[in-house]
C-alpha positions in Angstrom: 130.2 75.3 121.8 130.3 75.9 118.1 130.2 73.1 115.5 130.9 72.7 111.8 129.9 70.1 109.3 132.7 67.6 108.8 132.4 67.7 105.0 132.2 70.7 102.8 129.3 71.6 100.5 129.5 70.5 96.8 131.2 73.8 96.0 134.1 72.8 98.3 133.2 75.4 100.9 132.2 74.6 104.5 129.0 76.1 105.8 129.2 78.6 108.6 129.9 77.3 112.1 126.7 76.9 114.2 126.1 77.2 117.9 125.4 73.9 119.7 124.1 73.4 123.2 124.7 69.7 123.4 127.6 68.0 125.1 128.8 66.3 121.9 128.3 67.3 118.3 125.7 65.3 116.2 127.0 62.8 113.6 128.6 64.5 110.7 129.6 67.6 112.7 132.8 68.6 114.5 133.3 70.8 117.6 135.4 74.0 117.0 137.7 75.0 119.8 139.5 77.8 117.8 138.0 81.2 117.3 138.2 82.7 113.9 136.8 86.1 112.8 137.0 85.5 109.1 135.8 82.4 107.5 137.0 82.9 103.9 133.5 82.2 102.5 133.9 78.7 103.8 137.0 77.8 101.7 139.2 76.6 104.6 141.4 73.8 105.7 140.4 72.4 109.1 143.0 71.0 111.5 141.3 68.2 113.4 142.7 66.7 116.5 140.7 63.8 118.1 137.6 64.8 116.2 137.8 68.4 117.3 138.7 71.4 115.0 141.7 73.0 116.6 142.6 75.4 113.8 141.0 76.9 110.7 143.1 78.4 107.9 142.2 79.7 104.5 142.4 77.3 101.5 143.9 79.9 99.2 143.6 77.9 96.0 140.0 76.9 96.6 139.0 80.5 97.7 140.7 82.0 94.6 139.1 79.5 92.3 135.7 80.4 93.7 136.2 84.1 93.6 137.5 83.9 90.0 134.4 81.8 89.0 132.1 84.3 90.8 133.7 87.2 89.0 133.4 85.4 85.6 129.6 84.9 86.0 127.5 87.3 83.9 126.2 90.2 85.9 122.5 90.7 86.2 121.2 93.9 84.9 119.0 95.5 87.4 115.8 96.8 86.0 113.9 99.9 87.0 110.5 98.7 88.2 109.0 102.2 88.1 110.1 102.6 84.4 108.8 99.1 83.6 105.5 100.0 85.4 105.2 103.3 83.4 105.9 101.5 80.1 103.2 98.9 80.9 100.7 101.6 81.8 101.4 103.5 78.6 101.1 100.3 76.5 97.8 99.4 78.2 96.4 102.9 77.8 97.2 102.8 74.1 95.5 99.5 73.7 92.4 100.6 75.6 92.3 103.8 73.5 92.6 101.9 70.3 89.8 99.5 71.4 87.6 102.4 72.2 88.2 103.9 68.8 87.6 100.5 67.1 91.2 100.3 65.9 92.6 96.7 65.9 96.1 95.7 64.9 
């Protein structure tokens, strides 16, 4: 059986369904009887019948709000660790050379 938390995360998204070997879900979890291949990043509406999730559909508004917010976040600039390493080696080499020559800044 698969189970899902009965309440979404603070973002409004449900976490991924989890496998469960018990006969009944633990407190705060619901059994899922429907099979879904896409989970819309957790932004879904659950149809619950007698404590069992019988259908999952996309919560279009919540999913769009989340994707818009993700797109608006500043993008991280990936650094080049080899270039950073080479710059550091050059700087340290210059400092050692200056120290050997008695040059201080």
